[in-house]
C-alpha positions in Angstrom: 107.3 67.4 53.0 105.6 67.3 56.4 105.1 70.6 58.1 106.9 70.7 61.5 103.9 71.6 63.6 100.8 69.7 64.6 97.2 70.5 63.3 94.9 69.5 66.2 91.2 69.2 65.7 89.0 68.8 68.8 85.4 67.8 69.3 83.4 67.2 72.5 81.0 64.2 72.3 78.4 65.1 74.9 76.6 62.2 76.5 77.5 59.7 73.8 80.6 57.6 74.3 81.0 56.3 70.7 80.6 59.5 68.6 84.0 59.6 66.9 84.8 55.9 67.3 83.8 53.2 64.8 83.3 53.7 61.0 79.7 54.8 61.2 80.5 57.9 63.2 84.0 58.5 61.8 82.7 58.7 58.2 80.5 61.6 59.1 82.8 63.3 61.6 83.7 66.9 61.0 86.7 66.5 63.4 88.1 63.6 61.5 87.2 65.2 58.2 89.3 68.3 59.0 92.2 66.1 60.2 92.1 64.1 56.9 92.1 67.3 54.9 95.0 68.6 56.9 97.0 65.4 56.5 96.8 65.4 52.7 98.0 69.1 52.8 101.2 67.9 54.5 100.5 68.7 58.1 100.9 66.4 61.1 97.3 65.9 62.1 95.5 64.6 65.2 91.7 64.4 65.6 91.0 64.6 69.3 87.6 63.7 70.8 86.4 63.7 74.4 83.8 61.0 75.2 81.3 62.3 77.8 79.3 59.6 79.7 77.0 62.1 81.6 76.1 65.8 81.8 77.7 66.5 85.2 80.9 68.0 83.6 82.7 68.1 86.9 85.6 70.6 86.6 88.1 68.2 88.1 87.1 65.3 85.9 87.2 67.5 82.7 90.6 68.9 83.7 92.0 65.4 84.2 90.7 64.4 80.8 92.3 67.5 79.2 95.6 66.7 80.8 95.4 63.2 79.5 94.7 64.5 76.1 97.7 66.8 76.2 100.0 63.9 77.3 98.9 61.7 74.5 99.2 64.4 71.8 102.6 65.4 73.1 103.7 61.8 73.0 102.4 61.4 69.4 104.1 64.6 68.3 107.5 63.3 69.6 107.3 59.6 69.0 104.7 58.7 66.4 105.4 57.7 62.8 104.5 60.7 60.6 104.7 59.2 57.1 102.9 61.3 54.4 99.1 61.3 54.7 99.2 59.6 58.1 97.1 61.0 61.0 95.8 59.9 64.4 92.4 59.7 65.9 92.4 60.0 69.7 89.4 59.4 72.0 89.7 60.4 75.6 86.9 59.3 78.0 85.7 62.1 80.4 85.8 59.9 83.5 87.4 60.2 86.8 90.7 58.3 87.0 91.2 58.3 83.2 94.8 59.4 83.7 95.5 56.1 85.5 93.9 53.9 82.8 95.6 52.5 79.7 96.3 54.4 76.5 96.0 51.7 73.8 96.6 51.4 70.1 93.3 50.5 68.4 91.8 49.6 65.1 88.7 51.4 63.8 85.7 49.1 64.0 84.3 48.6 60.5 80.6 48.6 61.2 77.5 50.0 59.5 73.9 50.9 60.2 71.6 48.0 60.0 68.6 49.8 58.6 69.7 52.5 56.2 71.0 55.9 57.1 71.0 57.5 60.5 68.4 60.0 59.4 64.6 59.6 59.7 62.2 61.3 57.3 59.4 63.2 59.0 55.8 63.4 57.7 55.1 66.5 55.7 52.9 68.0 58.4 55.2 67.3 61.3 57.4 69.8 63.2 60.7 69.2 64.9 60.8 69.7 68.7 63.4 71.9 70.4 66.9 70.4 70.4 66.8 69.3 74.1 63.6 67.4 73.6 64.9 65.7 70.4 68.1 64.7 72.3 66.1 63.3 75.2 64.2 61.1 72.7 67.5 59.9 71.2 68.9 59.0 74.6 66.0 56.7 75.3 67.5 54.4 72.7 70.4 54.0 75.1 68.1 52.4 77.6 66.3 50.3 75.1 63.2 52.4 74.8 63.7 53.0 71.1 61.1 54.5 68.9 60.4 52.9 65.5 59.8 56.3 63.8 57.6 57.1 60.8 58.2 58.0 57.2 56.2 59.3 54.3 55.9 56.9 51.4 55.7 58.1 47.8 57.3 61.5 48.5 57.3 63.9 45.6 60.5 65.5 44.5 58.6 68.9 44.1 57.9 69.4 47.8 60.2 70.0 50.8 61.2 66.9 52.7 62.2 67.1 56.3 64.6 64.8 58.1 66.1 64.6 61.6 69.1 62.9 62.9 67.9 59.7 64.6 70.7 57.1 64.8 70.1 53.7 66.1 72.7 53.7 68.9 71.9 50.0 69.5 73.5 49.3 66.1 76.8 50.7 67.4 76.6 49.1 70.8 75.9 45.7 69.3 78.7 46.0 66.8 81.2 47.0 69.5 80.2 44.0 71.7 80.4 41.6 68.7 83.7 43.0 67.6 85.3 42.4 71.0 88.6 43.9 72.3 90.9 45.8 70.0 88.6 48.4 68.5 88.4 52.1 69.2 84.8 51.6 70.4 85.7 48.8 72.8 88.6 50.8 74.3 86.4 53.9 75.0 83.6 51.6 76.4 86.2 50.2 78.8 87.2 53.7 79.9 90.6 53.6 78.1 92.1 56.2 75.8 92.1 55.0 72.2 94.7 56.0 69.6 94.0 54.9 66.0 96.5 55.4 63.3 94.9 56.3 59.9 95.8 57.1 56.3 94.2 59.9 54.4 93.3 57.8 51.3 90.5 55.9 49.6 91.7 52.3 49.6 90.5 50.2 46.7 89.4 46.6 47.1 92.1 44.2 46.0 91.4 41.6 43.3 89.5 43.7 40.8 91.7 43.8 37.7 91.4 43.7 34.0 88.6 44.4 31.6 85.0 44.6 32.8 83.1 42.6 30.2 79.4 43.5 30.1 
């Protein structure tokens, strides 16, 4: 039986407008992970994310986005379908005028990284810069000045291996553009608030039946 109250999980996505939209980010999102766990425990769950487009963080803009988030969550609490194991992912752009833009039902864009994972292995002798410098390098990808990165071939399992988070944001942007309207990524890109209904389950692929003959 569903619990009567709402479990709300909130994450701020500083300077990256796709962080909890599309499958590549959702599958590694702690916010969505917590909401999924809550849903299978019988709670009504909402994963709420704020999509920042710059670092200005103007108080009036942030306050407007928070009010928008409250409106959406209150509406879902009163009107949404809360079947067992159902949850909702809400993404609110932190942009002036967001309260006047559309709130739209979306599908989660099923995309993937083009070249392996979103982590880059570092040479054994390398060191990682401070977080601000590392983030500045990542943001260069958003302008097209993307670094190819380096890796260490033939790594031994007996030594420490160092990795850093280095996603190819262009993979996400291109998949959103190719997918067109209707996805969570597209809605947020357009400045709209996205609401995606999800099920806390592992859905199998249809058509695989009978004995597996080797």
